[in-house]
C-alpha positions as CSV (number, residue, x, y, z in Angstrom):
1,X,-21.9,39.7,4.2
2,X,-20.6,36.6,6.0
3,X,-18.3,34.3,4.2
4,X,-19.7,30.8,3.7
5,X,-18.0,28.2,6.0
6,X,-16.6,25.2,4.3
7,X,-17.5,22.0,6.0
8,X,-14.5,20.1,7.3
9,X,-14.0,16.6,5.9
10,X,-15.1,13.8,8.2
11,X,-12.5,12.7,10.6
12,X,-10.4,9.7,9.8
13,X,-11.9,7.3,12.3
14,X,-11.4,3.5,12.5
15,X,-14.5,2.7,10.4
16,X,-13.5,5.0,7.5
17,X,-9.9,3.7,7.6
18,X,-11.0,0.1,7.6
19,X,-13.4,0.7,4.7
20,X,-10.6,2.4,2.7
21,X,-8.2,-0.6,3.3
22,X,-10.9,-3.0,2.1
23,X,-11.5,-0.8,-1.0
24,X,-7.8,-0.9,-1.7
25,X,-7.7,-4.7,-1.4
26,X,-10.7,-5.0,-3.8
27,X,-9.0,-2.8,-6.4
28,X,-5.9,-5.0,-6.3
29,X,-7.8,-8.3,-6.4
30,X,-9.8,-7.0,-9.4
31,X,-6.6,-5.9,-11.2
32,X,-7.7,-2.2,-11.3
33,X,-4.1,-1.1,-10.9
34,X,-4.6,2.4,-12.3
35,X,-7.4,3.0,-9.8
36,X,-5.1,1.7,-7.1
37,X,-2.3,4.1,-8.2
38,X,-4.8,7.0,-8.0
39,X,-5.1,6.3,-4.2
40,X,-1.5,7.5,-3.7
41,X,-0.4,11.0,-3.1
42,X,2.1,12.6,-5.6
43,X,4.9,12.1,-3.0
44,X,3.9,8.6,-1.9
45,X,6.2,5.6,-1.4
46,X,5.5,1.9,-1.1
47,X,8.0,-0.3,0.8
48,X,8.3,-4.0,1.4
49,X,11.4,-4.6,3.7
50,X,13.6,-7.7,3.3
51,X,14.4,-8.0,7.0
52,X,12.2,-8.2,10.1
53,X,12.2,-4.7,11.8
54,X,14.2,-3.1,9.0
55,X,14.4,0.5,9.9
56,X,15.5,2.1,6.6
57,X,15.1,1.2,2.9
58,X,18.2,3.2,1.9
59,X,20.8,1.4,4.0
60,X,19.7,-2.2,3.4
61,X,18.3,-3.8,0.2
62,X,14.5,-4.2,0.2
63,X,12.1,-6.6,-1.5
64,X,10.4,-3.5,-3.0
65,X,10.9,0.2,-2.5
66,X,9.0,2.4,-5.0
67,X,8.5,6.1,-4.9
68,X,5.6,7.5,-6.9
69,X,7.5,7.4,-10.2
70,X,8.4,3.7,-9.7
71,X,4.8,2.9,-8.7
72,X,3.6,4.4,-12.0
73,X,6.2,2.2,-13.8
74,X,5.0,-0.8,-11.9
75,X,1.4,-0.2,-12.8
76,X,2.2,0.4,-16.4
77,X,4.1,-2.9,-16.6
78,X,1.2,-4.7,-14.9
79,X,-1.2,-3.3,-17.5
80,X,1.0,-4.4,-20.4
81,X,0.1,-7.5,-22.3
82,X,3.8,-8.2,-22.7
83,X,4.6,-8.6,-19.0
84,X,5.9,-12.2,-19.3
85,X,6.2,-12.7,-15.6
86,X,2.4,-12.3,-15.5
87,X,1.6,-14.5,-18.4
88,X,-1.0,-15.9,-17.5
89,X,-2.1,-13.2,-15.0
90,X,-2.1,-14.0,-11.3
91,X,-5.4,-14.3,-9.6
92,X,-5.4,-13.0,-6.1
93,X,-7.6,-12.7,-3.0
94,X,-6.8,-10.6,0.0
95,X,-8.1,-10.6,3.5
96,X,-7.6,-7.5,5.7
97,X,-8.3,-7.5,9.4
98,X,-7.2,-6.4,12.9
99,X,-7.3,-2.8,11.7
100,X,-6.2,-0.2,14.2
101,X,-5.1,3.4,14.3
102,X,-1.6,3.7,15.8
103,X,-1.1,6.1,18.6
104,X,2.7,5.7,18.6
105,X,5.3,7.9,16.9
106,X,4.8,8.6,13.2
107,X,6.7,6.3,10.9
108,X,8.6,8.5,8.5
109,X,11.6,8.0,6.4
110,X,14.6,10.2,7.2
111,X,14.9,11.2,3.5
112,X,11.2,11.5,2.7
113,X,10.2,14.4,0.5
114,X,7.0,16.5,0.6
115,X,4.4,17.1,3.3
116,X,2.1,14.4,4.4
117,X,-0.7,16.6,5.6
118,X,-3.3,15.8,8.2
119,X,-4.0,12.1,8.6
120,X,-3.3,9.0,10.7
121,X,-1.2,5.9,10.6
122,X,-3.2,2.7,10.2
123,X,-2.0,-0.8,11.0
124,X,-3.6,-4.0,9.7
125,X,-2.9,-7.7,9.3
126,X,-3.3,-9.1,5.8
127,X,-3.2,-12.4,3.9
128,X,-2.9,-12.6,0.2
129,X,-3.3,-15.8,-1.9
130,X,-1.8,-15.6,-5.4
131,X,-2.7,-18.3,-7.9
132,X,-0.8,-18.6,-11.2
133,X,0.3,-21.5,-13.4
134,X,-1.3,-24.1,-11.2
135,X,0.7,-22.9,-8.2
136,X,-0.6,-21.1,-5.2
137,X,1.4,-18.8,-3.0
138,X,0.4,-17.4,0.4
139,X,1.7,-14.1,1.8
140,X,0.8,-12.7,5.1
141,X,2.0,-10.0,7.4
142,X,1.4,-6.5,8.7
143,X,0.6,-3.4,6.6
144,X,1.0,0.1,7.8
145,X,-0.5,3.0,5.8
146,X,-0.2,6.7,6.4
147,X,-3.6,7.9,5.3
148,X,-4.2,11.6,4.6
149,X,-7.2,13.6,3.4
150,X,-7.0,15.7,0.3
151,X,-10.0,17.5,-1.2
152,X,-12.2,15.2,0.9
153,X,-10.6,12.0,-0.4
154,X,-8.6,9.6,1.6
155,X,-5.2,9.0,0.0
156,X,-2.1,7.0,0.8
157,X,1.0,9.0,1.7
158,X,3.0,5.9,2.3
159,X,2.5,2.2,2.6
160,X,4.8,-0.3,4.3
161,X,4.2,-4.1,4.1
162,X,6.1,-6.3,6.5
163,X,5.9,-9.9,5.3
164,X,6.1,-12.6,8.0
165,X,8.6,-14.4,5.8
166,X,10.4,-11.4,4.4
167,X,13.8,-13.0,4.9
168,X,13.0,-16.3,3.2
169,X,13.8,-17.0,-0.4
170,X,11.0,-15.6,-2.5
171,X,10.3,-16.0,-6.2
172,X,9.7,-12.8,-8.2
173,X,7.1,-10.5,-6.6
174,X,5.1,-8.7,-9.3
175,X,1.7,-8.2,-7.8
176,X,1.5,-5.5,-5.1
177,X,0.3,-6.5,-1.6
């Protein structure tokens, strides 16, 4: 008797990657932080450098560098009614565009743990508007995601957000990009 062949998951093409990034932006805008966290692999990291072209989060201070455990802590804090830095809650809107699949060398951290699996590195431009306490802030820059497939789902192995003004004085950043 022949063994049944399992269908391979659909390839990570530009359309699927773009739809995934738009889905991620919607989850963040709607404050569905637990659902956002579920997009990350168990070994994932999230990095916002503090310098243009910063090569390593370990040798220079970063605006944010969270491994999966710190991402879980960040989401737990965002969900807490006692997070005073988010009282009242920020309202955000994000725009994602210029999505491309990078053909260049894979961006990995020298001390990264775990395997990333099959996937692709996706680059996109973004703009996020945050409104809170009658003040509006605008953030923009380039996002890079390492997207992998696991059990037919697209997941984030890592995410790097390069802000245009990363080296400018910034008030506290609590809402993820």
